[in-house]
C-alpha positions in Angstrom: -249.1 -5.6 72.7 -251.7 -4.2 74.8 -251.3 -0.5 75.0 -251.9 1.9 77.8 -251.4 5.7 78.3 -251.2 7.8 81.3 -252.7 11.1 80.1 -254.0 14.5 82.2 -252.7 18.2 82.5 -249.0 18.9 83.7 -248.6 18.2 87.6 -251.2 15.7 88.6 -248.8 13.5 89.0 -249.0 11.0 85.9 -244.9 10.0 86.7 -245.2 9.3 89.7 -247.9 6.9 89.1 -245.8 5.7 85.9 -243.0 5.2 88.3 -244.6 3.2 90.7 -246.1 0.4 88.6 -243.3 0.0 86.2 -241.1 -0.3 89.9 -238.9 2.4 89.5 -237.7 5.9 89.5 -237.1 6.2 85.4 -239.6 9.4 84.9 -238.6 12.4 85.9 -240.7 13.9 88.8 -240.8 17.3 90.1 -243.8 20.1 90.8 -242.5 22.1 88.2 -245.5 22.0 85.5 -244.2 20.3 82.1 -241.5 18.4 83.2 -242.4 15.7 80.8 -241.7 16.3 77.4 -241.6 13.1 75.4 -243.8 10.4 75.1 -242.1 7.6 77.6 -242.8 4.0 77.1 -241.9 1.1 79.0 -242.8 -3.0 78.5 -244.2 -4.0 82.1 -244.7 -7.5 82.9 -247.6 -8.4 85.4 -249.1 -11.9 86.3 -251.9 -10.8 83.5 -249.4 -10.2 80.4 -246.9 -7.7 79.0 -248.6 -4.6 78.8 -246.5 -1.4 76.9 -247.5 1.5 79.4 -246.5 5.3 78.9 -246.0 8.4 80.4 -247.0 11.0 78.6 -246.7 15.1 78.3 -249.2 17.0 80.1 -251.8 18.4 78.2 -252.2 22.4 77.8 -255.0 24.2 76.5 -253.4 26.3 74.9 -250.0 25.3 73.1 -248.9 28.5 71.8 -244.7 28.2 71.7 -243.3 25.9 69.0 -241.5 23.0 71.3 -245.1 23.2 73.1 -246.7 22.2 70.1 -244.5 19.2 69.4 -245.2 17.8 72.2 -249.0 18.1 71.5 -248.2 17.0 68.1 -246.4 14.2 69.4 -248.7 13.1 71.5 -251.8 13.2 69.0 -250.1 10.8 66.8 -248.9 8.0 69.3 -252.0 8.4 71.5 -253.7 6.7 68.2 -252.0 3.5 68.8 -253.4 3.2 72.9 -255.9 0.7 73.4 -256.7 2.2 77.2 -256.7 5.5 78.5 -255.9 6.7 82.4 -257.5 10.0 82.8 -255.2 11.2 85.5 -256.7 14.1 87.6 -255.9 16.0 90.5 -258.1 15.7 94.0 -256.7 18.5 95.4 -257.9 20.8 92.8 -260.8 19.5 91.5 -262.0 19.9 88.6 -260.4 23.0 86.3 -261.1 24.0 83.1 -258.0 22.1 81.6 -259.6 18.8 82.7 -263.2 19.9 81.0 -261.1 20.3 77.7 -258.8 17.1 78.0 -262.7 15.0 78.4 -264.0 16.7 75.7 -260.8 15.9 73.6 -260.5 12.4 75.0 -264.2 11.9 73.9 -263.4 12.9 70.5 -260.7 9.9 70.7 -263.5 7.0 70.8 -260.9 5.1 73.0 -261.4 3.0 76.0 -260.6 5.8 79.2 -260.7 5.4 82.8 -260.7 8.2 85.2 -257.6 8.1 87.9 -257.8 10.5 90.6 -254.3 10.9 92.3 -253.8 12.8 95.3 -256.4 11.6 97.4 -254.3 11.7 100.4 -254.9 16.0 99.7 -258.2 16.1 99.8 -260.5 17.1 102.4 -263.5 14.9 102.2 -264.5 12.2 100.1 -267.2 14.7 98.2 -264.2 16.1 96.5 -263.3 13.2 95.1 -266.9 12.2 93.9 -267.5 15.5 92.1 -264.9 13.9 89.2 -268.2 11.7 88.1 -269.2 15.0 86.6 -266.8 14.0 84.0 -268.7 10.8 83.0 -266.3 8.4 83.0 -267.9 6.5 85.3 -266.5 5.5 89.0 -263.1 7.0 89.5 -259.8 4.9 90.4 -258.6 6.5 94.1 -254.8 6.6 93.8 -252.1 8.6 96.0 -248.9 8.0 94.6 -246.8 10.1 97.0 -248.1 7.8 99.9 -248.0 4.0 97.6 -251.8 3.7 97.6 -254.4 3.0 94.8 -251.7 1.6 92.2 -252.5 -1.6 92.1 -256.3 -0.9 91.2 -255.0 0.5 88.0 -253.0 -2.9 87.7 -256.2 -4.7 87.9 -258.4 -2.3 85.7 -255.6 -3.0 83.2 -255.8 -6.9 83.3 -259.7 -6.7 82.8 -259.7 -4.3 80.2 -256.7 -6.4 78.5 -258.6 -9.8 78.8 -261.7 -8.8 76.5 -258.6 -7.9 73.9 -256.4 -10.5 71.6 -253.6 -8.2 72.0 -252.2 -9.0 75.5 -249.1 -11.2 75.6 -249.6 -13.9 78.4 -247.3 -13.7 81.3 -245.5 -16.9 81.6 -244.3 -16.7 85.0 -240.4 -15.9 84.1 -238.9 -13.1 83.2 -239.5 -12.7 79.6 -236.6 -10.4 79.0 -233.9 -12.8 80.0 -235.4 -15.7 78.1 -233.9 -13.8 74.9 -230.6 -13.2 73.5 -229.0 -10.5 75.3 -230.0 -6.6 73.8 -227.3 -4.4 73.1 -228.0 -1.0 75.3 -226.2 2.1 73.4 -227.1 5.5 74.9 -226.6 8.6 73.2 -224.9 11.4 74.7 -223.9 14.9 73.7 -224.4 18.6 74.8 -227.4 20.3 74.5 -228.5 21.1 71.1 -226.1 18.3 69.5 -228.5 16.6 67.3 -229.2 13.7 69.4 -233.0 13.4 69.2 -232.7 14.1 65.3 -230.2 11.6 64.9 -231.9 8.8 66.4 -235.3 9.4 64.8 -233.2 9.3 61.4 -232.0 6.2 62.6 -235.2 4.5 63.2 -236.4 6.2 60.4 -239.8 7.8 62.9 -240.1 10.9 64.0 -240.7 9.7 67.4 -238.4 12.2 69.3 -239.0 15.6 70.1 -236.6 18.0 68.1 -236.7 21.6 68.7 -233.9 24.0 68.3 -234.9 25.1 71.8 -231.4 23.4 74.2 -232.7 20.9 76.9 -235.4 20.0 75.2 -235.2 16.1 75.8 -235.5 16.0 79.9 -236.2 11.9 80.4 -234.1 9.1 79.4 -236.3 8.1 76.3 -235.5 4.7 74.7 -236.8 2.6 71.8 -235.8 -1.1 70.1 -234.5 -1.8 66.9 -233.9 -5.3 65.6 -230.8 -5.5 63.2 -229.1 -8.2 61.7 -230.5 -10.9 64.5 -229.7 -8.4 66.9 -231.9 -5.8 69.5 -230.4 -2.8 69.8 -232.1 -0.6 72.6 -231.1 3.0 72.0 -231.4 5.7 74.8 -231.6 8.9 73.7 -230.7 11.1 77.1 -230.6 14.5 78.1 -227.8 16.7 77.2 -224.9 17.7 79.1 -223.7 20.9 80.2 -220.4 21.6 82.4 -221.0 20.5 85.7 -220.5 23.6 86.8 -223.2 24.9 85.0 -225.9 21.6 85.6 -228.4 23.1 87.6 -227.7 26.8 87.3 -230.4 28.4 85.2 -230.2 32.4 86.1 -233.7 33.5 86.6 -235.3 29.6 86.6 -234.0 27.9 89.6 -236.9 25.7 88.7 -235.4 24.6 85.4 -232.6 24.0 87.2 -234.0 21.2 89.6 -235.1 19.8 86.8 -231.8 19.3 85.0 -230.2 18.2 87.9 -232.5 14.8 87.7 -232.1 15.3 83.9 -228.1 14.8 84.4 -228.4 12.3 86.6 -230.8 9.7 84.3 -228.3 10.8 81.8 -225.4 9.4 83.6 -227.6 6.4 85.1 -228.3 5.6 81.6 -224.3 5.4 80.4 -223.8 3.2 83.3 -226.3 0.9 82.1 -225.4 0.9 78.6 -222.9 -1.1 76.3 -221.7 1.3 74.0 -222.2 5.0 73.7 -222.3 7.4 70.7 -221.2 11.0 71.6 -222.9 13.7 69.1 -221.1 16.4 68.2 -222.5 19.6 66.2 -220.0 19.9 62.9 -221.3 23.4 62.9 -219.7 24.1 65.6 -216.4 22.5 66.3 -215.3 20.0 69.2 -215.7 22.0 72.6 -214.4 21.9 75.9 -217.7 20.2 76.9 -218.0 17.5 73.9 -213.9 16.6 75.8 -216.1 16.5 79.0 -218.2 14.0 78.0 -216.1 12.0 76.1 -214.3 11.9 79.8 -217.5 10.7 81.6 -217.8 7.6 78.6 -214.2 6.6 79.0 -214.5 6.7 82.9 -217.5 4.6 82.5 -215.4 2.0 80.8 -218.2 1.9 78.0 -217.6 1.2 74.1 -217.9 4.6 72.1 -218.2 5.8 68.7 -218.1 9.3 67.8 -220.8 10.7 65.8 -219.7 14.1 64.0 -223.7 15.7 63.3 -224.9 18.4 61.1 -221.9 17.4 58.2 -224.3 18.8 55.4 -224.0 22.4 57.6 -220.3 21.8 57.8 -219.6 21.1 54.3 -221.3 24.8 53.4 -218.9 26.5 55.5 -221.3 27.3 58.5 -220.0 28.6 61.8 -216.5 27.1 62.6 -216.8 24.1 60.2 -213.7 22.3 58.8 -213.9 21.8 54.5 -212.6 18.9 54.6 -212.9 15.2 56.5 -209.0 15.1 57.1 -208.6 18.1 58.9 -211.5 17.5 61.1 -210.5 13.9 62.0 -206.6 15.6 62.6 -208.5 17.8 65.4 -210.9 15.1 66.7 -207.9 12.9 67.1 -206.0 15.8 68.6 -208.8 16.4 71.1 -209.9 12.8 71.9 -206.4 11.7 72.5 -207.9 9.8 75.7 -210.2 7.8 72.8 -207.8 6.9 70.2 -209.8 3.6 69.6 -213.1 5.5 69.0 -214.1 5.5 65.9 -215.3 8.4 63.8 -218.3 8.7 61.5 -219.8 12.0 59.5 -223.1 12.3 59.3 -226.1 14.2 58.6 -229.3 13.6 60.3 -231.4 16.3 57.8 -230.1 13.9 55.0 -229.6 9.9 56.2 -225.9 10.3 55.0 -223.9 7.5 56.7 -226.5 7.2 59.3 -227.1 3.2 58.9 -223.6 2.5 59.4 -223.9 3.6 62.6 -225.6 0.1 63.3 -222.7 -1.7 61.7 -220.4 -0.2 63.6 -222.5 -1.1 67.5 -222.1 -4.8 66.2 -218.7 -4.4 65.4 -217.9 -3.0 69.0 -219.8 -5.1 70.4 -217.8 -8.5 69.0 -214.6 -6.8 70.0 -215.5 -5.7 73.7 -216.5 -9.8 73.7 -213.4 -11.2 72.5 -211.7 -13.4 74.2 -207.4 -14.1 73.7 -206.4 -17.8 74.9 -203.9 -17.5 77.2 -201.4 -19.2 75.8 -201.8 -16.7 72.8 -201.6 -14.1 75.1 -198.1 -15.2 77.1 -196.7 -16.1 73.7 -197.2 -12.6 72.9 -195.7 -11.1 76.2 -192.8 -13.0 75.9 -191.8 -11.6 72.9 -193.2 -8.0 74.5 -190.8 -8.4 77.6 -187.8 -9.5 75.4 -188.0 -6.5 72.7 -188.9 -4.1 76.5 -189.1 -5.3 79.4 -190.3 -3.0 82.2 -187.6 -0.6 84.0 -187.1 -0.7 87.7 -187.5 2.5 89.3 -185.3 1.2 92.3 -183.2 -1.5 93.7 -186.2 -3.8 92.9 -186.4 -5.0 89.1 -190.1 -5.7 88.3 -190.5 -9.1 86.5 -193.7 -10.1 84.6 -194.2 -13.6 85.0 -197.5 -13.7 82.9 -200.8 -12.8 82.1 -204.3 -14.5 81.6 -207.4 -12.3 80.4 -210.0 -12.0 83.1 -213.4 -10.7 81.7 -215.0 -9.0 78.6 -217.3 -6.2 78.1 -215.0 -4.3 78.3 -211.8 -6.6 78.0 -209.8 -7.2 81.3 -206.1 -8.4 81.3 -204.2 -9.5 84.3 -200.3 -9.2 84.3 -198.9 -11.0 87.7 -195.2 -9.6 88.3 -192.9 -9.4 91.5 -193.7 -6.0 92.5 -196.7 -5.4 90.8 -197.0 -1.6 92.4 -193.9 -0.6 91.3 -194.8 -1.1 87.4 -194.4 2.7 85.9 -197.5 3.8 84.4 -195.9 4.9 81.2 -195.1 0.7 80.8 -198.8 0.0 81.5 -199.8 2.3 78.4 -197.1 0.6 76.5 -198.7 -2.9 77.0 -202.2 -1.6 76.1 -200.9 -0.3 72.9 -199.2 -3.5 71.9 -202.3 -5.2 72.5 -204.1 -3.0 70.5 -201.6 -3.8 67.7 -202.4 -7.6 68.0 -205.8 -7.6 68.5 -208.3 -5.6 66.9 -210.2 -3.5 69.9 -211.6 -1.2 67.7 -214.4 0.8 69.9 -213.9 -0.3 73.7 -211.4 0.2 76.2 -209.3 -2.2 77.7 -208.6 -2.6 81.3 -204.9 -3.4 82.4 -204.2 -4.3 86.2 -201.0 -5.6 88.0 -201.4 -8.6 90.6 -198.6 -9.9 92.9 -197.5 -13.1 91.7 
């Protein structure tokens, strides 16, 4: 597939251009330099073919901090596979020393480079734009991502360069993603620094996502695809979620707080798009109130769930608040997450790889359970036995009678029970029915929805 990357120094508008081309607000855009850290990719289907477009972190001249070095290392690794580079510069600032340094860097790569001058709406005259000819990349593409102008010229350039290669995949006029068996969307959630990115890197056996001890390293929702047993699984690596009252409140760092708010919104959006969520817990810290808070988000969204206890290799050595035995930690987890009794619990180590690959089998199992459909006759035979054993208790002079039931949906499995007084069914009886359903049919890893309607 023809690969394209948007490259430039921080805050020149790469993410804004990226969002315009892919047609959705996926990359976080703020005026905070260095907002983008990871290498974010999206498959773009255009009339001229199918392209792999990447939004990249801003290249900084002197990256001395450990996190910035890791960002640069990731960039150097990924840029090798790119076919076409769009070098984005800022018309409002003119050519900077950072632009000159990036120019020298790109020339050494010996790749096809096209210059893009963004923020042309802020340029005082055309001469400020023609100044960029000095960089030596020919006629620049003039863009204003803010005013939605010029991005069609970038797309045109992509098509022209791609037509000279045999890497571009033809566009059939149909949505190619809809021609395939629907992929399984899996979001990876947890509090900051729980090990989400390191877990995903080990799962795909590739150092694709930046791993750092700095909390909040991941900001965007980064996706990657894995083919496993004839299924396509799309993993979404998300930003860590802090407590709701703390999101956006960072002492002395108001601008960083703005980025965190955007990251939290993207994380919640990724959860809504997913079929299954993986909750990552740091075994060395035990189970915190924030872990339970994130679990509550997953439950409310009605998603399938796997609880992954990460860094178990460290916990097993007696670090901090760790537990010596799997059994004791399991009992604690079942107590803390009593509202998720159906969630499988697995202990892994992203460092050694222990049990990481087993998560893939759990994902397929939960997919199967979420799509399970109980025949109406079988369900009503079950209901007859339940009503004989324990009929609903009446809370006033009206006797509640449940007549029959049917499954109305899957993913998640949803059941409707028809009764004469549906509003008088006590919540405890709803819970009783759910428990009996789970005893009779295996719904591992997925919530089930039960509603009552008038006969």
